[in-house]
Structures are given as structure tokens and as C-alpha cells.
N, C-alpha and C positions, 0 to 999 in steps of 0.2 A: 156599372155605368162611371165608377169611377177612374176605367184604365181608361174608358173616351174622353172622359174630361180630361184626364193627365196630358192624351193624346191631344186635343184642341189645345190645350193653355200651353202644350210645347210649341205647336205651330206659330200660336199668338204670338210668344216670347221671342219666335225668330224673326216675323215680321216686323215686332215691333225694333229691334238690334236694326233693322236692314233701315226702318224709318228715321231711327236715329241718325245711322250713320249718314243716311242722305242731308238730312237736317244741318249736319256740321259741314258735310264739305259743300252743300250749297249756300249756307252762312257763309262760309269762307270765301267760295269764290266770290260773290257778291260782295263782301268787303274788299275783297282785292282790286275788284273792277272799276267800283267808285272810286276808290282811294288811287287809281293810277288815272283814272277820266279828271280826277280833280287836281291832279301833279299837272297832266296835262293843261288843263283850263289853266292852270295860274301861271306855267310857266313859259308857256308857249304865246305869251302876249305880254307888250308892256303894262307891270303895275307902275301905280302911284309913285314909288321909288324911284323908277328907272325914269318914269316923266320927270321928277325931280331934278335929277341930276343931269337931264339933256337941256332943261331948263336954265341950267345953272353954268354947265361945261361943254365945249366944244364937242360936235357929234360924235367926233374920233377917241375921245378920251371919256365921255361920260357913261358907256357901257362899261369900261374895266372898273372904274371906280364904283359903280354899281353893284359890280360883282365884287368887288373888295368889299365893299361894305356887306354884303349878306354874307359872303365867310367871315368877317370878322364878329359878326352877330354870332352866328351859327356858333362859331369856336367858343363865343363869350358862355354863352349856352350851356352848351354842353360840358366845358370846364365847371362850371356851376352846377351843372348836377351832380360830374363827380366827386367836387368836392364837399358838396353837402348831402349824398348819399349816405343812409343808416349800415354802415358793413364794417367789419372786422378788421378787412385789409385796407391801408390806406396808403397811397402813390404819392413819389415827390411831384412838388410843382411843373417840374420840369419834365418828368415823365406824363404827368397829367395835361399839358400842354399838348404834347407828341400825341397822345390819343386822341385829344379833341380836334385837332389837326387834321388827323389820320380822319376820323368819322366824317369828320366837314367834306373832305375830300373824297370820300367814296357816296358821299350822298350828292355831291355835286357831280360826278361821274355818271352814279344811276341815272340822276335826271338827264343828261345830254343823251346818256345810250338810249334811252327807251323816248328821247324826243326825235331821235335819227328812227331807232324801229318802228316807231308810229306816227311819222308827222301829221296826218290827220287827227291824229287820237280816236279814243274806244266810242265811236257814237252809238255804238251799239252797247254800251255800260247802264246807264238808265233804264232804257228797256229790260235789260236781262236782270237787273237787281229788280224789278217791279217784281217780274215772272217767278224768280227763285224765293221774294218773299210771298206770292202767292203760293208757292210749294212748302216752304218752311210753316205756316201760319195754318194750312191744311193737315200738312202731316205733324205739326204741333196739337193741334185739335185730337186726329185721331190718337197720337201718343198717351193724352189725357183721356179719351176714354180707353182705353187700354189699362189704365191704372184708377180708373172710376175716380178719376179726380175734379170733374166737373163740378161746375158751382151748382147746387141742389137745397130745396125749400128746406132745410131742415127743421123748420116748425112743426111738419106734419107726423114726423114721429113724434113729438109731444102732444097732438091733438088726440090719436088713435091709443088704444090700449090694446091690451090682450093681444090674442093671435092676431086680429087687423093690423096689430102696428108691425109684425115681421113679415108683413108681405108690401107694406108701403114701398119699400125700397125694389121690389121686384114689380111693382106695378108702374113706376117711377122710370125704370129700365126698360119695359115695354112700350110706354109713352115716347120716349126719347129714341127709339128702336124706330116707331110708327115717323114718327117728323125726320130722320135723319134719310130713313128708307124712303118718303116721299121726296125728300130735298135733294137725295141723289137721283133720283129718276129725272126731277126738272133739268138738274145739272148735264145729266147725260143726255137730256132734248137737245139742249145748249151744246154740246160737242157735236154730237151728229149735225147741228145746223152749218158749224163751222167746217165739218168734214166735209159736208156736201158742196160747200161755196169753194174748197181748196181743190175737190177733185174736179166740178163743173169747168174749172178754171184752169185745169191742168197744173196747177202748184203754181199760178201767177198771182191770184188774190188767197184771202184767207191767211196772208202775215202780219207779223209784227212789223212796223216800220223802223228801222233800222236793224233790228234784232230781227236776222230771215227766219226765225223758227214758224212753225205752223201753229196756229192759233189752236186750233183741235188738240195739238199735243201736251201745250201746257195747260189747256182747261180741263185737260182728261183728268189732274189729281183732284178735282173736284167731284164727280162721282164716285172715284175709285175711294178716297179717304173716306167720303158720306156712307157710302155700302161698307165700306169696314167698319167704321163707327157702329152702322146696325147691328151687324155680327156680334161687337163686341157685348153692346147692351144686351141683345138677346141673351149672350152668354151669361152675362151677368142677372139677367131674370131668370135663367132654369138652373145656374150653378150650385151646389148644395150650399149652406150656410157654412160662414167660417168657424172654425172649430174654437171652443170657447177658452179666454185666455186667463191665465192665473188671479187677475183680477174678480172675472168675472164668478172664478170658481169661488173665489174666498167672499164675494159678496153671499155668496148663496149659502154659504157655511158659517156666517157671522152669527152667534147665537143670538137669539131674542130676546129684544129689551124687556127687564121686568115691569112690569104693570103697576 
């Protein structure tokens, strides 16, 4: 049985690495999409500073003065960040001002380029972020099941004694497997429902608004992760007990206290 357990453990570890890569990739993509969406929302419309300058100065001068104000504030903040950072290398004031101006110019160029490339913004960003959050959340739950690090009722280990106590963890793993297996089946029915709607409408319905991904594709992560958690809990239930640690052996070899 040991070679079989080692084989399934290697497969489980490989799946875990794929899950970890997916989580990191989706989390990074989600953060970038939301960040760019916020940049577009902020800089594609007039803010309070722009309206303040427009109410004081003429329309031909106000936009340039507002831009100069933004550049001055950005440069000052970057300069303060350089001067207050904890580092062994220090630059002169002139060089620090030059770095600050260059970074401000780079930020401004990036914003203008992005607004030119995406004049209508990223209308799909918010929906995509929610879909990615769904995947990250359930992949994270599956990864926690891999390490058997979900919350448990540890008090049960103190209630039972003897041989029964050794099987409490196995019983809990089997109960969790039954729960996740049932929940995975219900999630599967949910995915089938959206898939049928997508097929019957020839792909017209069954999609998210803004982010044109089929709903059944996004929701497919629910039964997959639930059933993967089921297999992992079954593995925790039938796996051999862990090898005793040095602390366990030391406790067993401790001499009995004299009466």
C-alpha cells in the first residue's frame, strides 16, 4: 500500500502546485484589471481639483494649471519618499529632484497612453475581478484541504480516549468528504443548468454582463474544487498514521515518577 499512497501523494502535490500557480496568476490579473479600471475612472473625468481651477481661471488656462498642480504634488511626494527612505545609499538633492521629475513624467505618460489605448475604459474589469475572486477563493479552500488545515473541532480529541481517539480524525475527514461530495454534486447541477441555457440559446445567453465569459465555465470551479476536496479528505481518512516525532518518542521513554 505504501507505493500506492506515495503515487497518489505525488499526484496530489502536482495538482496543488497547479492550484497555487492559478491562484497567484488570477490574483495578479485581478489586481491589475481593477487598478487600471480605477485609473481610467479617476483620470477620464474632471475631479474636484479640475473644477476648482476651472471656477477660478479661464477655460484655456485652467487645465494646464491643474496639470501643473498634479505634477508638483506628485514630484514633491516622490521626493519626500526618496529622502525619508531607509537605505545605505543617499543621493544629492538635485539628483533626487531629477528622479522625482522623471518618475512623475513616466506616470503621466503611462496614464495618457492608457487613456488613449482604452478610451472607454475596462468595462469588464469589475466582473472579471469577481469571477477571479470566486476561483481564488475555492482554489484556496482546496489548497487548505491539501494540507488538512481547515478549522476543526479540536475539543473532540480531548473528549475521547484510547483507540477511539485515534479514529476521531478519520471520522471527521469522512464526514467532511461526504459534505463536500454532496455540495459538489449540487454545484454540478448548477453548472449543468447554465450550460444548457448557453447551448439552447446558441451562446447568446448564459454569459456575464461586460465580461463575456460563459457562466458555466466560471462556475465549473465549484464542483471541481469540491470533488477534489472530497478526494483529499478521503485520502486523509485512509492514509496511514503519521510517523511519531522525536517529542512523541521522548514522552514514551520518560521514566515514571516515583510514588
